[in-house]
Each structure stands twice: as structure tokens, then as C-alpha cells.
Wavefront OBJ file of the C-alpha trace (Angstrom):
o trace
v -62.345 47.977 46.154
v -61.481 50.895 48.423
v -62.434 54.216 46.845
v -60.732 56.640 49.216
v -58.048 59.011 47.915
v -54.480 57.695 48.036
v -51.083 59.367 47.784
v -47.452 58.282 47.602
v -43.995 59.521 46.681
v -43.628 58.131 43.162
v -39.912 58.816 42.724
v -36.951 57.415 44.637
v -36.850 58.635 48.224
v -33.395 60.189 47.963
v -31.825 63.492 47.059
v -32.437 64.254 43.394
v -33.266 67.107 41.058
v -36.995 66.364 40.926
v -39.448 64.454 43.117
v -43.043 63.490 42.300
v -45.936 62.946 44.688
v -48.919 61.219 43.110
v -52.511 61.614 44.385
v -55.420 59.551 43.037
v -59.101 59.424 43.944
v -62.308 61.453 44.141
v -60.764 64.054 46.487
v -57.474 64.456 44.616
v -58.375 67.875 43.176
v -59.861 69.190 46.421
v -56.771 68.147 48.390
v -54.500 69.823 45.867
v -56.597 72.994 45.998
v -56.095 73.218 49.766
v -52.284 73.237 49.499
v -51.490 74.700 46.051
v -51.398 78.410 45.147
v -50.767 79.512 41.587
v -48.132 82.176 40.854
v -50.855 84.802 40.271
v -52.637 83.862 43.519
v -49.388 84.234 45.457
v -48.801 87.708 44.006
v -52.353 88.778 44.921
v -52.109 87.249 48.396
v -48.834 89.030 49.163
v -50.300 92.382 48.097
v -53.456 91.932 50.195
v -51.421 90.673 53.150
v -49.353 93.861 53.118
v -52.528 95.962 53.149
v -54.823 93.976 55.442
v -52.730 91.191 57.037
v -55.153 88.617 55.628
v -54.429 84.988 56.471
v -54.070 82.447 53.701
v -57.101 80.547 55.017
v -59.270 83.651 54.484
v -57.835 84.536 51.077
v -60.073 83.926 48.048
v -58.054 82.249 45.300
v -58.733 82.908 41.621
v -57.310 79.621 40.332
v -58.974 76.352 41.366
v -57.585 72.979 40.331
v -61.114 71.551 40.342
v -61.944 73.896 37.439
v -58.722 73.312 35.482
v -58.681 71.439 32.179
v -57.394 67.888 32.077
v -53.821 67.190 30.935
v -52.654 70.654 31.948
v -49.599 71.747 33.908
v -49.701 74.621 36.426
v -46.901 76.573 38.063
v -47.118 77.711 41.665
v -46.281 76.909 45.285
v -47.160 74.365 47.962
v -48.130 76.218 51.150
v -48.591 74.909 54.678
v -50.457 77.501 56.734
v -48.556 80.719 56.038
v -45.335 78.934 55.039
v -44.228 78.293 51.460
v -42.833 74.724 51.306
v -41.677 74.564 47.683
v -42.015 75.917 44.165
v -43.779 73.242 42.087
v -45.532 72.213 38.897
v -48.932 70.491 39.238
v -50.132 67.978 36.610
v -53.885 67.416 36.330
v -55.487 64.285 34.818
v -59.242 63.827 34.987
v -61.023 60.472 35.187
v -61.295 58.229 33.298
v -58.323 59.273 31.147
v -55.602 58.824 33.732
v -53.312 56.009 34.841
v -55.749 54.816 37.513
v -58.909 55.884 35.613
v -59.540 58.198 38.614
v -58.827 61.882 39.164
v -55.054 62.161 39.456
v -52.782 65.007 40.555
v -49.008 64.794 40.369
v -46.953 67.348 42.296
v -43.565 67.870 40.660
v -41.354 69.372 43.355
v -37.647 69.594 44.103
v -36.219 66.201 45.005
v -34.984 66.801 48.532
v -35.923 64.188 51.124
v -37.228 66.784 53.602
v -39.294 68.548 50.918
v -40.888 65.277 49.798
v -41.667 64.352 53.403
v -43.252 67.722 54.185
v -45.454 67.765 51.075
v -46.486 64.141 51.577
v -47.435 64.832 55.215
v -49.416 67.894 54.087
v -51.326 65.821 51.503
v -52.164 63.185 54.134
v -53.335 65.832 56.638
v -55.701 67.217 54.018
v -57.592 64.003 53.373
v -55.516 61.391 51.537
v -54.058 58.196 52.926
v -50.719 56.573 52.112
v -51.044 54.206 49.160
v -50.150 50.545 49.559
v -47.441 49.033 47.322
v -48.747 48.817 43.765
v -52.103 50.358 44.664
v -52.143 52.849 41.773
v -51.675 50.020 39.246
v -54.096 47.830 41.195
v -56.747 50.543 40.833
v -55.960 50.772 37.111
v -56.660 47.026 36.864
v -59.808 47.089 39.011
v -61.142 50.096 37.099
v -60.667 48.291 33.768
v -57.835 50.544 32.622
v -55.631 47.474 31.976
v -55.914 43.726 32.403
v -53.789 41.684 34.810
v -51.128 40.667 32.284
v -50.637 44.331 31.332
v -50.482 45.332 34.994
v -47.792 42.718 35.683
v -45.835 44.093 32.709
v -45.589 47.460 34.507
v -43.400 45.976 37.243
v -41.435 43.921 34.715
v -40.783 47.137 32.803
v -39.502 48.899 35.926
v -37.262 45.954 36.828
v -36.006 45.153 33.309
v -32.234 44.824 33.218
v -31.596 44.261 29.519
v -32.926 45.235 26.105
v -34.799 41.974 25.523
v -36.602 42.220 28.870
v -37.432 45.869 28.206
v -38.872 45.111 24.769
v -40.922 42.155 26.017
v -42.319 44.212 28.908
v -43.303 47.090 26.615
v -44.982 44.680 24.177
v -46.895 43.025 27.021
v -47.911 46.424 28.403
v -49.244 47.279 24.940
v -51.348 44.094 25.043
v -49.328 41.495 23.092
v -50.100 38.682 25.552
v -53.590 39.978 26.285
v -54.657 40.034 22.629
v -53.491 36.453 22.009
v -55.214 35.146 25.156
v -58.454 36.981 24.336
v -58.440 35.514 20.822
v -57.962 31.987 22.193
v -60.761 32.484 24.739
v -63.047 33.928 22.076
v -62.689 30.810 19.932
v -63.236 28.512 22.920
v -66.338 30.325 24.197
v -67.868 30.242 20.701
v -67.651 26.441 20.701
v -69.002 26.240 24.258
v -71.961 28.436 23.265
v -72.661 26.250 20.216
v -72.583 23.044 22.286
v -74.848 24.479 24.995
v -77.280 25.802 22.377
v -77.327 22.432 20.596
v -78.028 20.623 23.866
v -80.864 23.022 24.744
v -82.390 23.181 21.261
v -81.350 20.070 19.267
v -84.033 20.622 16.612
v -82.453 23.854 15.367
v -78.767 22.934 15.718
v -77.234 20.202 13.562
v -74.363 18.420 15.366
v -73.706 15.845 12.628
v -69.988 15.856 11.923
v -69.420 18.486 14.629
v -66.801 16.355 16.404
v -64.551 16.325 13.317
v -64.922 20.097 12.836
v -64.225 20.713 16.526
v -61.117 18.522 16.430
v -59.590 20.707 13.693
v -60.260 23.829 15.788
v -58.865 22.172 18.916
v -55.738 21.186 17.017
v -55.166 24.827 16.030
v -55.712 26.010 19.603
v -53.430 23.280 20.942
v -50.595 24.233 18.587
v -50.834 27.915 19.522
v -50.862 27.225 23.265
v -47.912 24.823 22.947
v -46.028 27.461 20.971
v -46.543 29.975 23.796
v -45.445 27.422 26.394
v -42.335 26.493 24.398
v -41.141 30.117 24.531
v -41.806 30.488 28.254
v -38.374 29.326 29.428
v -36.695 31.652 26.939
v -38.991 34.372 28.265
v -37.934 33.716 31.846
v -34.270 33.922 30.856
v -35.035 37.058 28.864
v -36.606 38.725 31.891
v -34.488 37.438 34.750
v -31.127 36.993 33.012
v -29.089 33.886 32.225
v -27.862 32.030 35.307
v -24.280 31.399 34.244
v -21.545 29.384 35.954
v -17.852 29.377 35.060
v -16.147 26.021 35.666
v -12.807 24.471 34.785
v -9.625 23.095 36.270
v -7.568 25.246 38.634
v -5.458 27.862 36.860
v -7.390 27.487 33.575
v -8.092 31.230 33.513
v -11.619 31.366 34.954
v -10.981 34.453 37.089
v -9.104 36.176 34.260
v -12.083 35.574 31.978
v -14.491 36.983 34.577
v -12.318 40.093 34.988
v -12.293 40.501 31.199
v -16.107 40.362 31.105
v -16.413 42.853 33.967
v -13.766 45.192 32.617
v -12.138 45.371 36.051
v -10.046 43.279 38.451
v -12.733 41.764 40.681
v -11.381 38.212 40.959
v -7.926 37.417 42.317
v -5.592 36.134 39.583
v -2.313 34.379 40.424
v -0.140 31.590 39.006
v -0.979 29.498 42.062
v -3.557 26.787 41.277
v -6.644 26.780 43.505
v -6.697 30.517 44.307
v -10.509 30.646 44.077
v -11.973 28.737 47.046
v -15.483 30.227 47.280
v -17.973 31.446 44.676
v -17.845 34.996 43.316
v -21.112 36.336 41.844
v -21.512 39.276 39.462
v -24.174 40.656 37.093
v -23.123 41.876 33.668
v -24.818 43.125 30.518
v -23.627 41.450 27.368
v -24.904 42.923 24.119
v -28.380 43.559 25.493
v -28.481 40.329 27.544
v -28.118 39.944 31.305
v -25.815 37.298 32.714
v -25.789 36.404 36.417
v -22.272 34.979 36.512
v -20.840 32.762 39.228
v -17.093 32.094 39.246
v -16.330 28.847 41.073
v -13.400 26.951 42.494
v -11.314 24.895 40.084
v -12.565 21.314 39.805
v -9.958 18.710 40.727
v -9.313 15.996 43.293
v -7.780 17.553 46.404
v -7.060 16.766 50.047
v -7.520 20.394 51.077
v -10.749 20.518 53.159
v -11.615 24.123 52.198
v -10.897 23.547 48.520
v -13.077 20.399 48.598
v -16.016 22.505 49.808
v -15.366 24.970 46.967
v -15.338 22.142 44.400
v -18.650 20.757 45.704
v -20.182 24.232 45.483
v -18.963 24.484 41.894
v -20.725 21.214 41.014
v -23.945 22.333 42.743
v -24.061 25.707 40.961
v -23.308 24.064 37.610
v -26.265 21.671 37.942
v -28.648 24.627 38.547
v -27.256 26.876 35.779
v -28.905 27.921 32.508
v -25.466 28.198 30.919
v -22.094 26.685 31.830
v -18.901 28.302 30.598
v -16.217 25.615 30.594
v -12.780 27.207 30.565
v -10.108 24.894 29.167
v -6.405 25.648 29.501
v -5.546 24.774 25.908
v -1.811 24.905 26.646
v -1.943 21.662 28.685
v -3.271 18.201 27.901
v -6.672 16.872 28.934
v -6.601 14.921 32.187
v -8.868 13.176 34.699
v -10.277 16.491 36.030
v -11.431 17.450 32.518
v -13.177 14.073 32.171
v -15.009 14.748 35.461
v -16.130 18.144 34.140
v -17.526 16.569 30.950
v -19.861 14.498 33.153
v -21.240 17.714 34.657
v -21.966 19.121 31.189
v -24.420 16.403 30.159
v -27.890 17.761 29.238
v -26.759 21.381 29.788
v -26.267 24.448 27.591
v -22.523 25.051 27.626
v -19.785 26.940 25.841
v -16.232 25.609 25.802
v -13.651 28.386 25.815
v -10.179 27.260 24.754
v -8.242 29.795 26.799
v -4.559 30.699 26.344
v -4.952 30.157 22.603
v -2.085 32.643 22.103
v 0.281 29.901 23.428
v 1.161 26.558 21.859
v -2.125 24.620 21.935
v -1.967 21.145 23.455
v -5.766 20.829 23.109
v -7.263 21.760 19.738
v -10.796 22.690 18.724
v -11.072 19.469 16.711
v -10.010 17.335 19.687
v -12.622 18.987 21.922
v -15.376 18.389 19.373
v -14.407 14.736 19.098
v -14.726 14.393 22.866
v -18.138 16.103 22.709
v -19.575 13.940 19.924
v -22.379 12.719 22.236
v -23.351 16.266 23.313
v -25.823 18.483 21.456
v -26.165 22.083 22.678
v -22.680 23.548 22.872
v -20.179 25.802 21.107
v -16.376 25.808 21.109
v -14.506 29.122 20.911
v -10.821 30.009 21.089
v -10.015 32.932 23.394
v -7.154 34.555 25.218
v -8.330 36.358 28.360
v -4.810 37.795 28.787
v -4.671 39.171 25.234
v -8.368 40.258 25.199
v -9.163 37.978 22.262
v -12.387 36.101 21.444
v -14.864 38.045 23.595
v -17.030 39.137 20.654
v -17.220 35.519 19.464
v -18.312 34.489 22.960
v -21.079 37.141 22.990
v -22.423 35.973 19.630
v -22.336 32.341 20.789
v -24.508 33.162 23.829
v -27.059 34.896 21.599
v -27.181 31.980 19.159
v -27.497 29.425 21.928
v -30.389 31.006 23.819
v -32.344 33.055 21.344
v -31.534 31.721 17.866
v -33.065 34.913 16.462
v -36.595 33.799 17.391
v -37.654 36.016 20.261
v -36.069 39.148 18.826
v -38.886 39.334 16.246
v -41.178 42.290 16.830
v -44.286 40.152 16.255
v -43.251 37.353 18.620
v -45.323 36.980 21.786
v -43.051 35.950 24.639
v -44.347 34.522 27.913
v -42.121 35.793 30.734
v -44.252 34.890 33.765
v -44.269 31.492 35.463
v -47.875 32.188 36.474
v -48.829 32.605 32.821
v -46.938 29.445 31.830
v -48.747 27.369 34.467
v -52.132 28.674 33.298
v -51.259 27.850 29.675
v -50.221 24.332 30.679
v -53.558 23.836 32.449
v -55.415 25.092 29.367
v -53.381 22.810 27.104
v -54.182 19.810 29.305
v -57.918 20.612 29.171
v -57.808 20.994 25.370
v -56.060 17.607 25.130
v -58.836 16.028 27.199
v -61.471 17.428 24.815
v -59.536 15.977 21.873
v -59.526 12.590 23.585
v -63.295 12.863 24.118
v -63.785 13.656 20.428
v -61.624 10.683 19.407
v -63.662 8.445 21.695
v -66.843 9.725 19.982
v -68.315 10.799 23.298
v -71.408 13.002 23.630
v -71.050 16.756 23.084
v -71.925 17.565 26.691
v -68.593 16.024 27.754
v -66.741 18.531 25.573
v -68.051 21.689 27.224
v -66.789 20.840 30.736
v -63.129 20.632 29.678
v -63.528 23.526 27.250
v -64.787 25.667 30.130
v -61.762 24.620 32.216
v -59.455 25.762 29.396
v -61.384 29.026 29.088
v -61.066 29.654 32.854
v -57.329 28.815 32.915
v -56.632 31.330 30.140
v -58.815 33.866 31.934
v -56.491 33.774 34.936
v -53.714 35.245 32.783
v -55.650 38.427 32.033
v -57.398 38.585 35.407
v -60.916 37.547 34.450
v -60.854 34.359 36.532
v -58.855 35.345 39.638
v -59.656 35.803 43.306
v -58.797 38.693 45.601
v -55.939 36.789 47.251
v -54.040 36.354 43.978
v -54.631 39.971 42.967
v -53.323 41.198 46.329
v -50.298 38.898 46.118
v -49.369 40.216 42.664
v -49.604 43.895 43.565
v -47.832 43.519 46.903
v -44.638 42.915 44.874
v -44.872 46.404 43.332
v -42.876 49.386 44.540
v -44.466 52.275 46.422
v -45.956 54.989 44.232
v -46.704 52.583 41.379
l 1 2 3 4 5 6 7 8 9 10 11 12 13 14 15 16 17 18 19 20 21 22 23 24 25 26 27 28 29 30 31 32 33 34 35 36 37 38 39 40 41 42 43 44 45 46 47 48 49 50 51 52 53 54 55 56 57 58 59 60 61 62 63 64 65 66 67 68 69 70 71 72 73 74 75 76 77 78 79 80 81 82 83 84 85 86 87 88 89 90 91 92 93 94 95 96 97 98 99 100 101 102 103 104 105 106 107 108 109 110 111 112 113 114 115 116 117 118 119 120 121 122 123 124 125 126 127 128 129 130 131 132 133 134 135 136 137 138 139 140 141 142 143 144 145 146 147 148 149 150 151 152 153 154 155 156 157 158 159 160 161 162 163 164 165 166 167 168 169 170 171 172 173 174 175 176 177 178 179 180 181 182 183 184 185 186 187 188 189 190 191 192 193 194 195 196 197 198 199 200 201 202 203 204 205 206 207 208 209 210 211 212 213 214 215 216 217 218 219 220 221 222 223 224 225 226 227 228 229 230 231 232 233 234 235 236 237 238 239 240 241 242 243 244 245 246 247 248 249 250 251 252 253 254 255 256 257 258 259 260 261 262 263 264 265 266 267 268 269 270 271 272 273 274 275 276 277 278 279 280 281 282 283 284 285 286 287 288 289 290 291 292 293 294 295 296 297 298 299 300 301 302 303 304 305 306 307 308 309 310 311 312 313 314 315 316 317 318 319 320 321 322 323 324 325 326 327 328 329 330 331 332 333 334 335 336 337 338 339 340 341 342 343 344 345 346 347 348 349 350 351 352 353 354 355 356 357 358 359 360 361 362 363 364 365 366 367 368 369 370 371 372 373 374 375 376 377 378 379 380 381 382 383 384 385 386 387 388 389 390 391 392 393 394 395 396 397 398 399 400 401 402 403 404 405 406 407 408 409 410 411 412 413 414 415 416 417 418 419 420 421 422 423 424 425 426 427 428 429 430 431 432 433 434 435 436 437 438 439 440 441 442 443 444 445 446 447 448 449 450 451 452 453 454 455 456 457 458 459 460 461 462 463 464 465 466 467 468 469 470 471 472 473 474 475 476 477 478 479 480 481 482
């Protein structure tokens, strides 16, 4: 680990009311002392300068940041040579009780781009270096301030786009995932220690019936790990948003529905069938959820070359979607195009929206359900995009379909990282191998090898079994200043 002092602009590099420059490391206080003058020091300096012409470099300050108490805020000015750069507030946090577990100074200045640049350059000239992406959080991890799962939650928190993702990130930052993983590892290492002790000192450790006792423990561990894995896909959707595709026949009202969701006229709506030729993608928030919505060309047989390409794109996007919204023009009868769409819906989460329900309905809810008797995960809702009807029912249907009330529980641990899911799957496989060894009545020394593999796999989640390359890869994805 590099121990030099680092600095970065921690706020957005754009014009704003306030900007923050963060400094962390052994020299953080000394660097700040070289460029910061308190209000009282400035008053004294100005008086002495009028009398003697004293330079700032020769002026003896009364206030020194190195002597200031931790968690204090100080008002003054950043000065370069004889020039005042900005009026600021300085925050002081002493090691180890800071974000990085190092000495930290945060300069709260005005948020102009030029001001931020000048202060940052001044900090660098006085002994700091520019921090790498995520280096403050990386130092927090390396200094034991947080484990790897908590560190990853920091970036998830910054990037969260809905209430569920925000809540899961905060819980993970508070240690929800970490505490579960540590408990699992604690139980595994206890059994490993017992086996190793019994092998080294068989006279003082009785292993009669141990296989049966171990199997019960393994079964409990297996169930817990499988439970975490089973929530991982929901966790991914929670964090990243639901990949949603709107499909249907031409002129069924797909674009009208998208405009209704967006609250603005983004998609072209006409009475001419086949208006939408290419895909239109939008992100929306729906009752605390995020939907990445793709509006596609109407699915039908056509001789139009461009429209054919649009139809093929619609099929491709539908196959990759988490959720398909099938818009049905309920004012006209089912036809061959609708039958083709039903083939696409197999093994998918989908919601059928009977649009134009304000008109005489040629297709009823009962008829749709009869056609879907072989399907499992779907809902049918009547709407009218033109009359703004049925949108609340649609929102509730999405919530029921994906979350079923399970992951909204405050005590629920949700896995949102593919890296964590893969490690859990490796641990589960190793636990299963131990169970097979127990069933086969094999010697205890066979158990410890696979138990250690499970222990190591779980350790990768919290950073206790990871190499430098993985750590660097994770923190390279962070933004500057964090």
C-alpha cells in the first residue's frame, strides 16, 4: 500500500454553490497549514503588513491545523503566496477516526471550476499527489476501516437510481452482507479446527458420530447460502433496474403507453401502422423501481426491408429482457401476429396490457387468460393509454411480479453483486461435496479440504481471500474523490 498523501476534488467538477477538496495521509495537516490562514491570522497579517510590509512566508501564524481538535470546522482563507484564492471552511478528521482511517482534511470552498483547479494545484504543489479513482475508499479498506463488500456498497450507493437500490446499498454499507458472511465463515472454521485437532490428537477428541452432527450443520449452512443465491437475481434487478421491452402488433398503442409512462411525447404516435421502425430506449422511475424501457417495432409479417429489421430487433430485445410488456389492441380480434408474440413470451416475466379498453373490446381478459393457460408468470391488466387509465394497476403488477414483498423487508439480506453471487455458488458447491463425503462415510480428513474451499470462497466476498489485481479492478470503477 502506498502511504503518501493524496488529494482530489470530491464534488462534481462543474459550477456549483460549494466544492470540496479532500486530502488524506500523514502530511494532510501540514499541507493544509501551508495554504490555510484563519480569519484571526488574516486580520493580524494585514495589520503587520501595513506596518512592516511582512511577507506571508515570514508571518508567524497563531492557528495551526496540526494542533486543532479532531472533528472541528475552521473558517478562513486559502492563500497562494500573497494572493487570497478563496474564503473557505476547513474540516479536520484525525486518524484513525476518519473515512480513510488516516489524517483527513476537507476544504469546503466555493464551487467554481477555476477556484477548484487553483486550490487543487496549490495542494499538489505543497506535497500531495492526485488520488487515483476510488483511492480514498481503497485506503479505507486496506486500513481495516471497512471490508470489501462494504467498500463496494459505497459505489452502489452513489450510483443507486431507485429506493430499493438505495436501501440495499445502505444496508450493505452498514454490514448486512458482511455480518452474514462472517457468521457462515465462523461456523465453517470451527468445524475445520475441530477436524484438524482430532486428526492431530485423536486420543483427546472423540469423532464417533461426528459425521452425522456435521451433516446437520452443513445442511443449515447449505440452506442459508442457497437462500442468498436465490435472491441474487432480484438483487441485480433491484440495483441495475428492470430491463423492460414493450412489444405488440403495429398500432396497438405501444408508443402511446411509453409516452404515458414518461409523462411527455417522446415517441411518435400516428394512426399509421408501423410508425416505429427502430428501438427507442428510456429510463423511468416507477414507484421506487427503475425500468430501462425499450419501445420496439410492431411485430407482424411485412415485405418492408426496414420494418423487417425493426421486427427482428424487437424479437432480440424481448429474449434478453427481464420483463416484457405485451400491448394488445383489445378493440380488434387476435390474429397470426398475436400468436407469434405468444411464442416469444414463453419462459419470460410478462404483463399483458389490454389497451383501448375504453372502446368496444373484441379481446377480453378471460379470453387472454384462456390463451395463456400454459404460462405461469404473467398478469393481465386493462388500460387506456389515451384516457390515462390503468397505470397504477400496472405499477402494482410490476412490484408483485418482481419483488412479491420479500426484499422490501428491513431484515432481508440482498445480494446485488455478481461477484458475490459467484463466490456463494462456489461455497455452496464445496459444501455439497462435503455432504457427499459424509454420506459416503469417508474419513474426516476429506471433509476439511472442501470446507476450506468454502471458507475461502466466502472470504472473497469480504476481501479476506483476494489478490491485489481484484482489489485494483474493483476500485478502478470508482469515481474520482471517492
